PQR file with spaces between the fields and no chain letter, atoms N, CA, C, O and H, PARSE charges and radii, in Angstrom:
ATOM       1  N    MET     1      63.299    8.906   58.237 -0.4000 1.5000
ATOM       2  CA   MET     1      63.119   10.346   58.207 -0.0000 2.0000
ATOM       3  C    MET     1      63.001   10.772   56.742  0.5500 1.7000
ATOM       4  O    MET     1      63.864   10.462   55.921 -0.5500 1.4000
ATOM       5  N    SER     2      61.938   11.472   56.438 -0.4000 1.5000
ATOM       6  CA   SER     2      61.721   11.917   55.067 -0.0000 2.0000
ATOM       7  C    SER     2      62.553   13.167   54.777  0.5500 1.7000
ATOM       8  O    SER     2      63.111   13.783   55.684 -0.5500 1.4000
ATOM       9  H    SER     2      61.236   11.723   57.106  0.4000 1.0000
ATOM      10  N    THR     3      62.621   13.519   53.523 -0.4000 1.5000
ATOM      11  CA   THR     3      63.382   14.695   53.113 -0.0000 2.0000
ATOM      12  C    THR     3      62.784   15.971   53.692  0.5500 1.7000
ATOM      13  O    THR     3      63.514   16.875   54.095 -0.5500 1.4000
ATOM      14  H    THR     3      62.167   13.018   52.786  0.4000 1.0000
ATOM      15  N    ALA     4      61.447   16.045   53.733 -0.4000 1.5000
ATOM      16  CA   ALA     4      60.790   17.233   54.293 -0.0000 2.0000
ATOM      17  C    ALA     4      61.110   17.383   55.775  0.5500 1.7000
ATOM      18  O    ALA     4      61.343   18.496   56.246 -0.5500 1.4000
ATOM      19  H    ALA     4      60.853   15.310   53.406  0.4000 1.0000
ATOM      20  N    THR     5      61.124   16.285   56.509 -0.4000 1.5000
ATOM      21  CA   THR     5      61.460   16.343   57.935 -0.0000 2.0000
ATOM      22  C    THR     5      62.918   16.750   58.115  0.5500 1.7000
ATOM      23  O    THR     5      63.241   17.522   59.018 -0.5500 1.4000
ATOM      24  H    THR     5      60.934   15.381   56.126  0.4000 1.0000
ATOM      25  N    PHE     6      63.785   16.243   57.273 -0.4000 1.5000
ATOM      26  CA   PHE     6      65.203   16.609   57.340 -0.0000 2.0000
ATOM      27  C    PHE     6      65.387   18.108   57.110  0.5500 1.7000
ATOM      28  O    PHE     6      66.165   18.748   57.818 -0.5500 1.4000
ATOM      29  H    PHE     6      63.523   15.617   56.539  0.4000 1.0000
ATOM      30  N    ILE     7      64.693   18.666   56.146 -0.4000 1.5000
ATOM      31  CA   ILE     7      64.773   20.104   55.875 -0.0000 2.0000
ATOM      32  C    ILE     7      64.209   20.893   57.046  0.5500 1.7000
ATOM      33  O    ILE     7      64.765   21.926   57.420 -0.5500 1.4000
ATOM      34  H    ILE     7      64.061   18.146   55.571  0.4000 1.0000
ATOM      35  N    ASP     8      63.103   20.417   57.632 -0.4000 1.5000
ATOM      36  CA   ASP     8      62.539   21.083   58.816 -0.0000 2.0000
ATOM      37  C    ASP     8      63.528   21.091   59.972  0.5500 1.7000
ATOM      38  O    ASP     8      63.637   22.087   60.687 -0.5500 1.4000
ATOM      39  H    ASP     8      62.651   19.578   57.328  0.4000 1.0000
ATOM      40  N    VAL     9      64.245   19.999   60.163 -0.4000 1.5000
ATOM      41  CA   VAL     9      65.233   19.923   61.248 -0.0000 2.0000
ATOM      42  C    VAL     9      66.388   20.890   60.993  0.5500 1.7000
ATOM      43  O    VAL     9      66.837   21.572   61.915 -0.5500 1.4000
ATOM      44  H    VAL     9      64.157   19.189   59.583  0.4000 1.0000
ATOM      45  N    ILE    10      66.870   20.957   59.761 -0.4000 1.5000
ATOM      46  CA   ILE    10      67.948   21.897   59.433 -0.0000 2.0000
ATOM      47  C    ILE    10      67.496   23.341   59.672  0.5500 1.7000
ATOM      48  O    ILE    10      68.238   24.144   60.238 -0.5500 1.4000
ATOM      49  H    ILE    10      66.505   20.404   59.012  0.4000 1.0000
ATOM      50  N    LEU    11      66.276   23.664   59.238 -0.4000 1.5000
ATOM      51  CA   LEU    11      65.751   25.016   59.472 -0.0000 2.0000
ATOM      52  C    LEU    11      65.547   25.286   60.955  0.5500 1.7000
ATOM      53  O    LEU    11      65.745   26.410   61.414 -0.5500 1.4000
ATOM      54  H    LEU    11      65.673   23.012   58.778  0.4000 1.0000
ATOM      55  N    ALA    12      65.150   24.256   61.713 -0.4000 1.5000
ATOM      56  CA   ALA    12      64.963   24.439   63.152 -0.0000 2.0000
ATOM      57  C    ALA    12      66.277   24.736   63.853  0.5500 1.7000
ATOM      58  O    ALA    12      66.289   25.435   64.867 -0.5500 1.4000
ATOM      59  H    ALA    12      64.990   23.342   61.340  0.4000 1.0000
ATOM      60  N    ILE    13      67.366   24.227   63.341 -0.4000 1.5000
ATOM      61  CA   ILE    13      68.671   24.516   63.942 -0.0000 2.0000
ATOM      62  C    ILE    13      69.135   25.926   63.556  0.5500 1.7000
ATOM      63  O    ILE    13      69.679   26.650   64.389 -0.5500 1.4000
ATOM      64  H    ILE    13      67.356   23.659   62.518  0.4000 1.0000
ATOM      65  N    ILE    14      68.922   26.309   62.308 -0.4000 1.5000
ATOM      66  CA   ILE    14      69.367   27.625   61.842 -0.0000 2.0000
ATOM      67  C    ILE    14      68.462   28.737   62.378  0.5500 1.7000
ATOM      68  O    ILE    14      68.949   29.718   62.939 -0.5500 1.4000
ATOM      69  H    ILE    14      68.480   25.720   61.631  0.4000 1.0000
ATOM      70  N    LEU    15      67.152   28.586   62.206 -0.4000 1.5000
ATOM      71  CA   LEU    15      66.183   29.586   62.643 -0.0000 2.0000
ATOM      72  C    LEU    15      64.941   28.844   63.162  0.5500 1.7000
ATOM      73  O    LEU    15      64.033   28.534   62.391 -0.5500 1.4000
ATOM      74  H    LEU    15      66.756   27.789   61.751  0.4000 1.0000
ATOM      75  N    PRO    16      64.909   28.566   64.457 -0.5600 1.5000
ATOM      76  CA   PRO    16      63.880   27.687   65.022  0.2800 2.0000
ATOM      77  C    PRO    16      62.427   28.056   64.688  0.5500 1.7000
ATOM      78  O    PRO    16      61.664   27.163   64.321 -0.5500 1.4000
ATOM      79  N    PRO    17      62.005   29.321   64.795 -0.5600 1.5000
ATOM      80  CA   PRO    17      60.599   29.604   64.492  0.2800 2.0000
ATOM      81  C    PRO    17      60.218   29.311   63.039  0.5500 1.7000
ATOM      82  O    PRO    17      59.073   28.956   62.760 -0.5500 1.4000
ATOM      83  N    LEU    18      61.160   29.457   62.125 -0.4000 1.5000
ATOM      84  CA   LEU    18      60.865   29.186   60.722 -0.0000 2.0000
ATOM      85  C    LEU    18      60.573   27.704   60.489  0.5500 1.7000
ATOM      86  O    LEU    18      59.640   27.363   59.763 -0.5500 1.4000
ATOM      87  H    LEU    18      62.090   29.746   62.352  0.4000 1.0000
ATOM      88  N    GLY    19      61.355   26.835   61.093 -0.4000 1.5000
ATOM      89  CA   GLY    19      61.112   25.407   60.960 -0.0000 2.0000
ATOM      90  C    GLY    19      59.752   25.002   61.509  0.5500 1.7000
ATOM      91  O    GLY    19      59.050   24.189   60.908 -0.5500 1.4000
ATOM      92  H    GLY    19      62.114   27.112   61.683  0.4000 1.0000
ATOM      93  N    VAL    20      59.385   25.567   62.645 -0.4000 1.5000
ATOM      94  CA   VAL    20      58.082   25.262   63.249 -0.0000 2.0000
ATOM      95  C    VAL    20      56.959   25.871   62.420  0.5500 1.7000
ATOM      96  O    VAL    20      55.906   25.255   62.259 -0.5500 1.4000
ATOM      97  H    VAL    20      59.955   26.228   63.133  0.4000 1.0000
ATOM      98  N    PHE    21      57.171   27.066   61.897 -0.4000 1.5000
ATOM      99  CA   PHE    21      56.147   27.710   61.080 -0.0000 2.0000
ATOM     100  C    PHE    21      55.847   26.906   59.821  0.5500 1.7000
ATOM     101  O    PHE    21      54.684   26.753   59.449 -0.5500 1.4000
ATOM     102  H    PHE    21      58.027   27.566   62.028  0.4000 1.0000
ATOM     103  N    LEU    22      56.874   26.397   59.169 -0.4000 1.5000
ATOM     104  CA   LEU    22      56.665   25.622   57.950 -0.0000 2.0000
ATOM     105  C    LEU    22      55.931   24.317   58.230  0.5500 1.7000
ATOM     106  O    LEU    22      55.239   23.795   57.356 -0.5500 1.4000
ATOM     107  H    LEU    22      57.819   26.522   59.471  0.4000 1.0000
ATOM     108  N    LYS    23      56.074   23.789   59.433 -0.4000 1.5000
ATOM     109  CA   LYS    23      55.412   22.533   59.792 -0.0000 2.0000
ATOM     110  C    LYS    23      53.983   22.762   60.277  0.5500 1.7000
ATOM     111  O    LYS    23      53.086   21.995   59.927 -0.5500 1.4000
ATOM     112  H    LYS    23      56.636   24.213   60.143  0.4000 1.0000
ATOM     113  N    PHE    24      53.755   23.807   61.080 -0.4000 1.5000
ATOM     114  CA   PHE    24      52.461   24.003   61.740 -0.0000 2.0000
ATOM     115  C    PHE    24      51.729   25.279   61.352  0.5500 1.7000
ATOM     116  O    PHE    24      50.539   25.402   61.642 -0.5500 1.4000
ATOM     117  H    PHE    24      54.484   24.430   61.365  0.4000 1.0000
ATOM     118  N    GLY    25      52.388   26.227   60.711 -0.4000 1.5000
ATOM     119  CA   GLY    25      51.747   27.505   60.436 -0.0000 2.0000
ATOM     120  C    GLY    25      51.747   28.377   61.677  0.5500 1.7000
ATOM     121  O    GLY    25      52.607   28.224   62.544 -0.5500 1.4000
ATOM     122  H    GLY    25      53.354   26.128   60.475  0.4000 1.0000
ATOM     123  N    CYS    26      50.791   29.289   61.772 -0.4000 1.5000
ATOM     124  CA   CYS    26      50.719   30.224   62.908 -0.0000 2.0000
ATOM     125  C    CYS    26      49.901   29.654   64.057  0.5500 1.7000
ATOM     126  O    CYS    26      49.019   30.329   64.588 -0.5500 1.4000
ATOM     127  H    CYS    26      50.092   29.413   61.067  0.4000 1.0000
ATOM     128  N    GLN    27      50.183   28.445   64.435 -0.4000 1.5000
ATOM     129  CA   GLN    27      49.490   27.842   65.573 -0.0000 2.0000
ATOM     130  C    GLN    27      50.287   28.102   66.839  0.5500 1.7000
ATOM     131  O    GLN    27      51.304   28.795   66.810 -0.5500 1.4000
ATOM     132  H    GLN    27      50.899   27.897   64.004  0.4000 1.0000
ATOM     133  N    VAL    28      49.827   27.549   67.941 -0.4000 1.5000
ATOM     134  CA   VAL    28      50.440   27.788   69.247 -0.0000 2.0000
ATOM     135  C    VAL    28      51.913   27.370   69.269  0.5500 1.7000
ATOM     136  O    VAL    28      52.728   28.030   69.913 -0.5500 1.4000
ATOM     137  H    VAL    28      49.001   26.987   67.965  0.4000 1.0000
ATOM     138  N    GLU    29      52.262   26.289   68.578 -0.4000 1.5000
ATOM     139  CA   GLU    29      53.646   25.817   68.579 -0.0000 2.0000
ATOM     140  C    GLU    29      54.606   26.882   68.050  0.5500 1.7000
ATOM     141  O    GLU    29      55.706   27.050   68.577 -0.5500 1.4000
ATOM     142  H    GLU    29      51.599   25.753   68.055  0.4000 1.0000
ATOM     143  N    PHE    30      54.189   27.595   67.015 -0.4000 1.5000
ATOM     144  CA   PHE    30      55.030   28.649   66.448 -0.0000 2.0000
ATOM     145  C    PHE    30      55.271   29.761   67.461  0.5500 1.7000
ATOM     146  O    PHE    30      56.404   30.211   67.629 -0.5500 1.4000
ATOM     147  H    PHE    30      53.295   27.458   66.587  0.4000 1.0000
ATOM     148  N    TRP    31      54.218   30.206   68.136 -0.4000 1.5000
ATOM     149  CA   TRP    31      54.353   31.325   69.075 -0.0000 2.0000
ATOM     150  C    TRP    31      55.195   30.939   70.286  0.5500 1.7000
ATOM     151  O    TRP    31      55.982   31.745   70.783 -0.5500 1.4000
ATOM     152  H    TRP    31      53.297   29.840   68.000  0.4000 1.0000
ATOM     153  N    ILE    32      55.029   29.705   70.760 -0.4000 1.5000
ATOM     154  CA   ILE    32      55.866   29.237   71.877 -0.0000 2.0000
ATOM     155  C    ILE    32      57.327   29.216   71.450  0.5500 1.7000
ATOM     156  O    ILE    32      58.204   29.648   72.198 -0.5500 1.4000
ATOM     157  H    ILE    32      54.390   29.050   70.357  0.4000 1.0000
ATOM     158  N    CYS    33      57.585   28.716   70.255 -0.4000 1.5000
ATOM     159  CA   CYS    33      58.957   28.654   69.754 -0.0000 2.0000
ATOM     160  C    CYS    33      59.537   30.060   69.572  0.5500 1.7000
ATOM     161  O    CYS    33      60.708   30.291   69.873 -0.5500 1.4000
ATOM     162  H    CYS    33      56.873   28.365   69.648  0.4000 1.0000
ATOM     163  N    LEU    34      58.735   30.982   69.088 -0.4000 1.5000
ATOM     164  CA   LEU    34      59.203   32.352   68.905 -0.0000 2.0000
ATOM     165  C    LEU    34      59.596   32.988   70.240  0.5500 1.7000
ATOM     166  O    LEU    34      60.648   33.618   70.349 -0.5500 1.4000
ATOM     167  H    LEU    34      57.784   30.795   68.844  0.4000 1.0000
ATOM     168  N    VAL    35      58.754   32.819   71.238 -0.4000 1.5000
ATOM     169  CA   VAL    35      59.050   33.384   72.567 -0.0000 2.0000
ATOM     170  C    VAL    35      60.297   32.738   73.156  0.5500 1.7000
ATOM     171  O    VAL    35      61.157   33.433   73.697 -0.5500 1.4000
ATOM     172  H    VAL    35      57.900   32.307   71.150  0.4000 1.0000
ATOM     173  N    LEU    36      60.406   31.409   73.056 -0.4000 1.5000
ATOM     174  CA   LEU    36      61.590   30.729   73.588 -0.0000 2.0000
ATOM     175  C    LEU    36      62.861   31.152   72.859  0.5500 1.7000
ATOM     176  O    LEU    36      63.919   31.275   73.476 -0.5500 1.4000
ATOM     177  H    LEU    36      59.707   30.844   72.617  0.4000 1.0000
ATOM     178  N    THR    37      62.763   31.372   71.560 -0.4000 1.5000
ATOM     179  CA   THR    37      63.934   31.811   70.796 -0.0000 2.0000
ATOM     180  C    THR    37      64.328   33.230   71.188  0.5500 1.7000
ATOM     181  O    THR    37      65.517   33.544   71.253 -0.5500 1.4000
ATOM     182  H    THR    37      61.904   31.271   71.059  0.4000 1.0000
ATOM     183  N    LEU    38      63.354   34.084   71.447 -0.4000 1.5000
ATOM     184  CA   LEU    38      63.675   35.447   71.886 -0.0000 2.0000
ATOM     185  C    LEU    38      64.305   35.450   73.277  0.5500 1.7000
ATOM     186  O    LEU    38      65.148   36.296   73.576 -0.5500 1.4000
ATOM     187  H    LEU    38      62.389   33.829   71.394  0.4000 1.0000
ATOM     188  N    LEU    39      63.897   34.508   74.124 -0.4000 1.5000
ATOM     189  CA   LEU    39      64.471   34.420   75.467 -0.0000 2.0000
ATOM     190  C    LEU    39      65.861   33.789   75.452  0.5500 1.7000
ATOM     191  O    LEU    39      66.691   34.075   76.316 -0.5500 1.4000
ATOM     192  H    LEU    39      63.213   33.821   73.880  0.4000 1.0000
ATOM     193  N    GLY    40      66.102   32.950   74.490 -0.4000 1.5000
ATOM     194  CA   GLY    40      67.410   32.300   74.364 -0.0000 2.0000
ATOM     195  C    GLY    40      67.404   31.394   73.149  0.5500 1.7000
ATOM     196  O    GLY    40      66.426   30.694   72.888 -0.5500 1.4000
ATOM     197  H    GLY    40      65.428   32.717   73.789  0.4000 1.0000
ATOM     198  N    TYR    41      68.484   31.409   72.421 -0.4000 1.5000
ATOM     199  CA   TYR    41      68.535   30.658   71.164 -0.0000 2.0000
ATOM     200  C    TYR    41      68.440   29.144   71.403  0.5500 1.7000
ATOM     201  O    TYR    41      67.729   28.449   70.678 -0.5500 1.4000
ATOM     202  H    TYR    41      69.279   31.977   72.633  0.4000 1.0000
ATOM     203  N    LEU    42      69.142   28.638   72.400 -0.4000 1.5000
ATOM     204  CA   LEU    42      69.146   27.195   72.668 -0.0000 2.0000
ATOM     205  C    LEU    42      67.774   26.654   73.058  0.5500 1.7000
ATOM     206  O    LEU    42      67.380   25.612   72.535 -0.5500 1.4000
ATOM     207  H    LEU    42      69.720   29.203   72.989  0.4000 1.0000
ATOM     208  N    PRO    43      67.019   27.311   73.954 -0.5600 1.5000
ATOM     209  CA   PRO    43      65.672   26.801   74.245  0.2800 2.0000
ATOM     210  C    PRO    43      64.773   26.765   73.012  0.5500 1.7000
ATOM     211  O    PRO    43      63.944   25.865   72.872 -0.5500 1.4000
ATOM     212  N    GLY    44      64.933   27.735   72.125 -0.4000 1.5000
ATOM     213  CA   GLY    44      64.157   27.742   70.890 -0.0000 2.0000
ATOM     214  C    GLY    44      64.487   26.561   70.002  0.5500 1.7000
ATOM     215  O    GLY    44      63.593   25.943   69.424 -0.5500 1.4000
ATOM     216  H    GLY    44      65.606   28.466   72.239  0.4000 1.0000
ATOM     217  N    ILE    45      65.770   26.244   69.892 -0.4000 1.5000
ATOM     218  CA   ILE    45      66.195   25.095   69.082 -0.0000 2.0000
ATOM     219  C    ILE    45      65.669   23.799   69.681  0.5500 1.7000
ATOM     220  O    ILE    45      65.124   22.957   68.968 -0.5500 1.4000
ATOM     221  H    ILE    45      66.496   26.745   70.362  0.4000 1.0000
ATOM     222  N    LEU    46      65.830   23.641   70.975 -0.4000 1.5000
ATOM     223  CA   LEU    46      65.392   22.400   71.622 -0.0000 2.0000
ATOM     224  C    LEU    46      63.888   22.195   71.481  0.5500 1.7000
ATOM     225  O    LEU    46      63.436   21.084   71.200 -0.5500 1.4000
ATOM     226  H    LEU    46      66.273   24.325   71.554  0.4000 1.0000
ATOM     227  N    TYR    47      63.112   23.257   71.674 -0.4000 1.5000
ATOM     228  CA   TYR    47      61.671   23.132   71.530 -0.0000 2.0000
ATOM     229  C    TYR    47      61.281   22.839   70.088  0.5500 1.7000
ATOM     230  O    TYR    47      60.407   22.007   69.838 -0.5500 1.4000
ATOM     231  H    TYR    47      63.479   24.159   71.903  0.4000 1.0000
ATOM     232  N    ALA    48      61.918   23.511   69.140 -0.4000 1.5000
ATOM     233  CA   ALA    48      61.612   23.291   67.737 -0.0000 2.0000
ATOM     234  C    ALA    48      61.903   21.846   67.336  0.5500 1.7000
ATOM     235  O    ALA    48      61.092   21.222   66.652 -0.5500 1.4000
ATOM     236  H    ALA    48      62.627   24.186   69.343  0.4000 1.0000
ATOM     237  N    LEU    49      63.034   21.315   67.748 -0.4000 1.5000
ATOM     238  CA   LEU    49      63.365   19.935   67.437 -0.0000 2.0000
ATOM     239  C    LEU    49      62.376   18.966   68.085  0.5500 1.7000
ATOM     240  O    LEU    49      61.971   17.977   67.474 -0.5500 1.4000
ATOM     241  H    LEU    49      63.693   21.822   68.304  0.4000 1.0000
ATOM     242  N    TYR    50      61.996   19.258   69.323 -0.4000 1.5000
ATOM     243  CA   TYR    50      61.018   18.408   70.016 -0.0000 2.0000
ATOM     244  C    TYR    50      59.691   18.391   69.267  0.5500 1.7000
ATOM     245  O    TYR    50      59.117   17.324   69.050 -0.5500 1.4000
ATOM     246  H    TYR    50      62.325   20.061   69.820  0.4000 1.0000
ATOM     247  N    VAL    51      59.205   19.548   68.876 -0.4000 1.5000
ATOM     248  CA   VAL    51      57.919   19.637   68.217 -0.0000 2.0000
ATOM     249  C    VAL    51      57.940   18.994   66.831  0.5500 1.7000
ATOM     250  O    VAL    51      56.991   18.310   66.449 -0.5500 1.4000
ATOM     251  H    VAL    51      59.671   20.415   69.052  0.4000 1.0000
ATOM     252  N    ILE    52      59.012   19.208   66.085 -0.4000 1.5000
ATOM     253  CA   ILE    52      59.101   18.667   64.738 -0.0000 2.0000
ATOM     254  C    ILE    52      59.250   17.144   64.740  0.5500 1.7000
ATOM     255  O    ILE    52      58.665   16.453   63.907 -0.5500 1.4000
ATOM     256  H    ILE    52      59.783   19.764   66.396  0.4000 1.0000
ATOM     257  N    LEU    53      60.037   16.635   65.683 -0.4000 1.5000
ATOM     258  CA   LEU    53      60.341   15.205   65.677 -0.0000 2.0000
ATOM     259  C    LEU    53      59.379   14.343   66.497  0.5500 1.7000
ATOM     260  O    LEU    53      59.474   13.117   66.459 -0.5500 1.4000
ATOM     261  H    LEU    53      60.513   17.197   66.360  0.4000 1.0000
ATOM     262  N    ARG    54      58.470   14.951   67.225 -0.4000 1.5000
ATOM     263  CA   ARG    54      57.559   14.119   68.029 -0.0000 2.0000
ATOM     264  C    ARG    54      56.489   13.491   67.229  0.5500 1.7000
ATOM     265  O    ARG    54      55.655   12.767   67.772 -0.5500 1.4000
ATOM     266  H    ARG    54      58.392   15.947   67.256  0.4000 1.0000
C-alpha cells in the first residue's frame, strides 16, 4: 500500500466523499459515495473503502 493510498483510506474513513473525490474527481464514484454518505455514514465509508482499495 502506497502512502497516497493510505492517505485516501484515512480520508475515506473521516469524510468518505473527499477520499473518493481525490482519487476519481467528479466521476460517478464520487456522486454514489456522496448519496450513500447522506443516507448513512457507514454505507458511505464502506463504499469509499471498496472503491479506493479495489
